[in-house]
SERO-4910 file (N, C-alpha, C, O; in steps of 0.05 Angstrom, whole numbers):
BEGIN
 pado doro    nc1    nc2    nc3   cac1   cac2   cac3    cc1    cc2    cc3    oc1    oc2    oc3
  Gln    A  -2748  -4872  -1240  -2739  -4898  -1230  -2742  -4917  -1257  -2759  -4914  -1274
  Leu    A  -2723  -4935  -1256  -2722  -4956  -1279  -2724  -4984  -1267  -2709  -4989  -1248
  Val    A  -2740  -5000  -1275  -2742  -5025  -1262  -2740  -5047  -1283  -2760  -5050  -1298
  Glu    A  -2720  -5063  -1287  -2716  -5084  -1305  -2732  -5110  -1296  -2735  -5115  -1272
  Ser    A  -2740  -5126  -1316  -2751  -5152  -1309  -2748  -5170  -1333  -2741  -5160  -1355
  Gly    A  -2752  -5195  -1331  -2750  -5215  -1351  -2725  -5230  -1355  -2724  -5246  -1374
  Gly    A  -2706  -5226  -1339  -2684  -5243  -1339  -2685  -5271  -1327  -2704  -5278  -1312
  Gly    A  -2666  -5287  -1333  -2668  -5316  -1323  -2648  -5333  -1337  -2631  -5323  -1352
  Leu    A  -2650  -5356  -1331  -2634  -5378  -1344  -2647  -5390  -1369  -2670  -5397  -1367
  Val    A  -2632  -5392  -1393  -2641  -5401  -1418  -2617  -5418  -1428  -2593  -5415  -1422
  Gln    A  -2628  -5437  -1445  -2608  -5453  -1460  -2597  -5440  -1486  -2610  -5423  -1498
  Pro    A  -2575  -5447  -1493  -2562  -5435  -1518  -2584  -5438  -1540  -2598  -5458  -1541
  Gly    A  -2586  -5416  -1558  -2605  -5418  -1578  -2633  -5405  -1571  -2648  -5397  -1589
  Gly    A  -2640  -5405  -1544  -2664  -5394  -1536  -2669  -5366  -1536  -2653  -5350  -1546
  Ser    A  -2690  -5359  -1524  -2701  -5330  -1527  -2708  -5319  -1501  -2713  -5335  -1482
  Leu    A  -2708  -5295  -1498  -2717  -5278  -1475  -2725  -5252  -1482  -2715  -5239  -1500
  Arg    A  -2745  -5242  -1466  -2750  -5214  -1473  -2750  -5199  -1446  -2765  -5206  -1428
  Leu    A  -2733  -5178  -1444  -2730  -5160  -1423  -2747  -5138  -1424  -2753  -5128  -1446
  Ser    A  -2756  -5128  -1403  -2773  -5102  -1399  -2760  -5082  -1381  -2746  -5090  -1362
  Cys    A  -2763  -5059  -1385  -2756  -5038  -1368  -2777  -5019  -1364  -2784  -5003  -1381
  Ala    A  -2789  -5020  -1339  -2812  -5001  -1333  -2800  -4976  -1319  -2786  -4976  -1300
  Ala    A  -2809  -4954  -1333  -2799  -4927  -1325  -2820  -4909  -1307  -2843  -4913  -1313
  Ser    A  -2814  -4893  -1288  -2831  -4880  -1273  -2817  -4856  -1263  -2793  -4856  -1259
  Gly    A  -2832  -4833  -1259  -2822  -4810  -1245  -2809  -4788  -1263  -2799  -4767  -1254
  Phe    A  -2811  -4795  -1291  -2801  -4778  -1308  -2816  -4780  -1335  -2832  -4798  -1339
  Thr    A  -2810  -4760  -1354  -2826  -4762  -1379  -2809  -4779  -1397  -2790  -4771  -1410
  Phe    A  -2820  -4804  -1397  -2804  -4827  -1411  -2802  -4818  -1442  -2780  -4820  -1453
  Ser    A  -2821  -4808  -1455  -2818  -4801  -1485  -2800  -4780  -1492  -2795  -4774  -1516
  Asn    A  -2788  -4766  -1468  -2768  -4750  -1475  -2737  -4758  -1476  -2718  -4743  -1482
  Tyr    A  -2735  -4784  -1468  -2710  -4796  -1460  -2701  -4816  -1481  -2716  -4834  -1489
  Val    A  -2675  -4812  -1491  -2664  -4834  -1506  -2658  -4859  -1485  -2646  -4857  -1463
  Met    A  -2667  -4882  -1495  -2663  -4906  -1479  -2644  -4927  -1490  -2641  -4929  -1514
  Ser    A  -2631  -4941  -1472  -2613  -4958  -1480  -2607  -4984  -1461  -2609  -4981  -1437
  Trp    A  -2599  -5006  -1472  -2594  -5029  -1457  -2566  -5033  -1455  -2553  -5032  -1476
  His    A  -2552  -5039  -1431  -2524  -5046  -1430  -2522  -5070  -1414  -2540  -5077  -1399
  Arg    A  -2500  -5082  -1417  -2495  -5107  -1402  -2468  -5111  -1390  -2449  -5102  -1403
  Gln    A  -2464  -5122  -1369  -2438  -5125  -1353  -2434  -5156  -1349  -2452  -5168  -1336
  Ala    A  -2415  -5168  -1359  -2409  -5195  -1350  -2387  -5193  -1331  -2374  -5172  -1328
  Pro    A  -2382  -5216  -1316  -2366  -5217  -1293  -2337  -5209  -1300  -2326  -5221  -1319
  Gly    A  -2324  -5193  -1287  -2297  -5186  -1296  -2293  -5171  -1322  -2272  -5170  -1334
  Lys    A  -2315  -5158  -1329  -2314  -5142  -1355  -2328  -5116  -1354  -2347  -5115  -1339
  Glu    A  -2323  -5097  -1367  -2333  -5069  -1364  -2363  -5073  -1376  -2371  -5092  -1390
  Arg    A  -2378  -5052  -1367  -2407  -5050  -1378  -2402  -5043  -1405  -2382  -5030  -1411
  Glu    A  -2421  -5052  -1423  -2421  -5047  -1450  -2446  -5037  -1462  -2466  -5045  -1450
  Leu    A  -2450  -5023  -1482  -2474  -5015  -1496  -2482  -5042  -1512  -2466  -5056  -1524
  Val    A  -2508  -5047  -1511  -2522  -5070  -1525  -2538  -5059  -1547  -2535  -5068  -1570
  Ala    A  -2557  -5037  -1540  -2572  -5027  -1562  -2585  -5001  -1551  -2590  -5001  -1527
  Ser    A  -2589  -4980  -1567  -2601  -4956  -1559  -2626  -4951  -1578  -2628  -4964  -1599
  Ile    A  -2643  -4933  -1570  -2666  -4925  -1586  -2672  -4898  -1579  -2671  -4891  -1556
  Thr    A  -2679  -4879  -1600  -2684  -4852  -1596  -2713  -4850  -1583  -2728  -4869  -1584
  Asn    A  -2718  -4827  -1573  -2743  -4821  -1558  -2767  -4829  -1574  -2787  -4838  -1563
  Thr    A  -2767  -4825  -1602  -2791  -4831  -1618  -2791  -4861  -1625  -2812  -4871  -1633
  Gly    A  -2769  -4873  -1621  -2767  -4902  -1632  -2758  -4906  -1659  -2755  -4929  -1667
  Arg    A  -2754  -4882  -1676  -2750  -4886  -1702  -2723  -4896  -1706  -2718  -4911  -1725
  Thr    A  -2703  -4890  -1689  -2673  -4898  -1695  -2662  -4917  -1675  -2663  -4912  -1651
  Thr    A  -2652  -4940  -1684  -2641  -4957  -1666  -2610  -4964  -1674  -2601  -4966  -1697
  Ile    A  -2596  -4968  -1651  -2567  -4976  -1656  -2562  -5002  -1639  -2573  -5006  -1618
  Tyr    A  -2544  -5020  -1650  -2537  -5044  -1639  -2506  -5048  -1639  -2490  -5038  -1656
  Ala    A  -2501  -5062  -1620  -2472  -5072  -1616  -2467  -5094  -1638  -2486  -5109  -1642
  Asp    A  -2444  -5097  -1652  -2441  -5115  -1671  -2446  -5145  -1661  -2453  -5163  -1677
  Ser    A  -2443  -5149  -1636  -2442  -5174  -1625  -2473  -5185  -1624  -2479  -5209  -1623
  Val    A  -2489  -5167  -1626  -2521  -5173  -1622  -2536  -5168  -1648  -2559  -5176  -1649
  Lys    A  -2525  -5155  -1668  -2542  -5147  -1691  -2553  -5173  -1702  -2539  -5193  -1702
  Gly    A  -2576  -5172  -1710  -2591  -5194  -1724  -2604  -5213  -1701  -2622  -5228  -1708
  Arg    A  -2595  -5211  -1676  -2607  -5229  -1656  -2623  -5212  -1636  -2641  -5223  -1625
  Phe    A  -2618  -5188  -1632  -2634  -5173  -1611  -2646  -5151  -1624  -2636  -5138  -1642
  Thr    A  -2672  -5147  -1612  -2687  -5124  -1622  -2695  -5105  -1599  -2707  -5114  -1580
  Ile    A  -2689  -5079  -1599  -2696  -5062  -1580  -2722  -5045  -1587  -2721  -5034  -1609
  Ser    A  -2742  -5042  -1574  -2765  -5028  -1577  -2778  -5014  -1553  -2775  -5023  -1530
  Arg    A  -2792  -4992  -1558  -2806  -4979  -1535  -2834  -4979  -1540  -2844  -4984  -1562
  Asp    A  -2849  -4972  -1517  -2877  -4962  -1520  -2882  -4942  -1501  -2885  -4945  -1477
  Asn    A  -2882  -4920  -1513  -2880  -4893  -1496  -2912  -4888  -1482  -2915  -4873  -1464
  Ala    A  -2929  -4901  -1492  -2956  -4902  -1478  -2954  -4916  -1453  -2967  -4909  -1432
  Lys    A  -2937  -4937  -1454  -2933  -4952  -1429  -2911  -4949  -1412  -2906  -4963  -1392
  Asn    A  -2896  -4928  -1421  -2869  -4919  -1408  -2851  -4946  -1403  -2840  -4951  -1382
  Thr    A  -2849  -4960  -1426  -2834  -4986  -1423  -2814  -4988  -1446  -2819  -4981  -1469
  Leu    A  -2790  -4998  -1438  -2771  -5006  -1457  -2768  -5034  -1460  -2771  -5048  -1440
  Tyr    A  -2762  -5047  -1484  -2760  -5076  -1485  -2734  -5085  -1500  -2723  -5071  -1517
  Leu    A  -2727  -5107  -1493  -2704  -5120  -1510  -2711  -5150  -1515  -2712  -5167  -1497
  Gln    A  -2717  -5156  -1541  -2722  -5182  -1548  -2696  -5195  -1558  -2683  -5185  -1577
  Met    A  -2690  -5217  -1546  -2663  -5231  -1546  -2669  -5259  -1561  -2687  -5275  -1554
  Gly    A  -2655  -5262  -1581  -2658  -5289  -1594  -2631  -5298  -1600  -2611  -5284  -1599
  Ser    A  -2632  -5327  -1608  -2609  -5342  -1611  -2585  -5336  -1591  -2562  -5330  -1598
  Leu    A  -2594  -5339  -1566  -2575  -5331  -1543  -2550  -5351  -1543  -2552  -5375  -1548
  Lys    A  -2530  -5340  -1538  -2503  -5353  -1535  -2493  -5352  -1503  -2501  -5335  -1487
  Pro    A  -2477  -5369  -1496  -2465  -5367  -1471  -2451  -5340  -1466  -2451  -5330  -1443
  Glu    A  -2439  -5328  -1486  -2426  -5302  -1480  -2446  -5281  -1479  -2439  -5258  -1475
  Asp    A  -2472  -5286  -1481  -2493  -5263  -1476  -2496  -5262  -1443  -2508  -5244  -1432
  Thr    A  -2485  -5281  -1430  -2491  -5280  -1400  -2480  -5256  -1388  -2456  -5250  -1391
  Ala    A  -2496  -5244  -1375  -2487  -5217  -1364  -2513  -5204  -1345  -2537  -5212  -1348
  Val    A  -2506  -5186  -1330  -2528  -5171  -1319  -2537  -5149  -1338  -2519  -5134  -1347
  Tyr    A  -2561  -5146  -1345  -2570  -5127  -1365  -2585  -5102  -1351  -2603  -5105  -1335
  Tyr    A  -2576  -5078  -1360  -2581  -5053  -1345  -2597  -5036  -1368  -2589  -5035  -1391
  Cys    A  -2619  -5024  -1360  -2631  -5003  -1379  -2622  -4977  -1365  -2617  -4974  -1341
  Lys    A  -2621  -4956  -1388  -2610  -4930  -1381  -2627  -4911  -1397  -2637  -4917  -1419
  Ala    A  -2631  -4888  -1382  -2649  -4864  -1394  -2630  -4839  -1395  -2618  -4831  -1376
  Val    A  -2630  -4828  -1418  -2614  -4803  -1420  -2629  -4781  -1432  -2643  -4786  -1452
  Asn    A  -2627  -4757  -1421  -2639  -4733  -1431  -2621  -4710  -1422  -2623  -4700  -1400
  Gly    A  -2602  -4702  -1442  -2581  -4684  -1437  -2563  -4696  -1414  -2552  -4718  -1415
  Phe    A  -2561  -4676  -1393  -2541  -4684  -1369  -2558  -4702  -1349  -2547  -4710  -1328
  Ile    A  -2582  -4708  -1354  -2598  -4726  -1336  -2597  -4757  -1344  -2603  -4765  -1367
  Ile    A  -2591  -4770  -1326  -2584  -4798  -1333  -2595  -4818  -1308  -2589  -4814  -1284
  Tyr    A  -2612  -4837  -1316  -2620  -4856  -1297  -2614  -4882  -1306  -2616  -4887  -1330
  Trp    A  -2606  -4901  -1287  -2601  -4931  -1291  -2619  -4949  -1273  -2625  -4944  -1250
  Gly    A  -2626  -4970  -1286  -2641  -4989  -1268  -2622  -5005  -1254  -2598  -5000  -1256
  Gln    A  -2630  -5024  -1238  -2617  -5039  -1220  -2604  -5063  -1231  -2586  -5075  -1219
  Gly    A  -2615  -5071  -1255  -2605  -5095  -1270  -2618  -5122  -1267  -2630  -5127  -1246
  Thr    A  -2617  -5139  -1287  -2632  -5162  -1287  -2611  -5184  -1301  -2598  -5180  -1322
  Gln    A  -2610  -5205  -1285  -2589  -5226  -1292  -2599  -5243  -1315  -2621  -5253  -1314
  Val    A  -2580  -5247  -1338  -2587  -5265  -1359  -2565  -5286  -1357  -2541  -5280  -1356
  Ser    A  -2573  -5310  -1357  -2551  -5332  -1355  -2561  -5352  -1381  -2584  -5361  -1384
  Val    A  -2540  -5355  -1399  -2545  -5372  -1422  -2527  -5399  -1415  -2502  -5397  -1413
  Ser    A  -2538  -5421  -1413  -2526  -5446  -1406  -2540  -5469  -1410  -2565  -5470  -1405
  Ser    A  -2527  -5491  -1419  -2541  -5516  -1423  -2538  -5533  -1397  -2548  -5555  -1395
***
């Protein structure tokens, strides 16, 4: 099970930190990622991180503004978001992948507006 938290309403230029708490599987064996889906748009990859945390990948649209990290001891994935823009408004989902096994969280809403 994956449970996201930390979403909310923030002004442009502001910051938020999302968390994704994992349970029921061996978190440290899974590649983790954050995805987002804006109204009327397809779900897109925001950032991913390997099971050890050594390698991260970011969408061009968030490079330099967002940071993905994980704490395997706490079974938790994070997304630190800064310099937020209105176009970052979306439902943010975390995803866990290990081979053919895939888990999705239920999502948390992030709204960026003045």
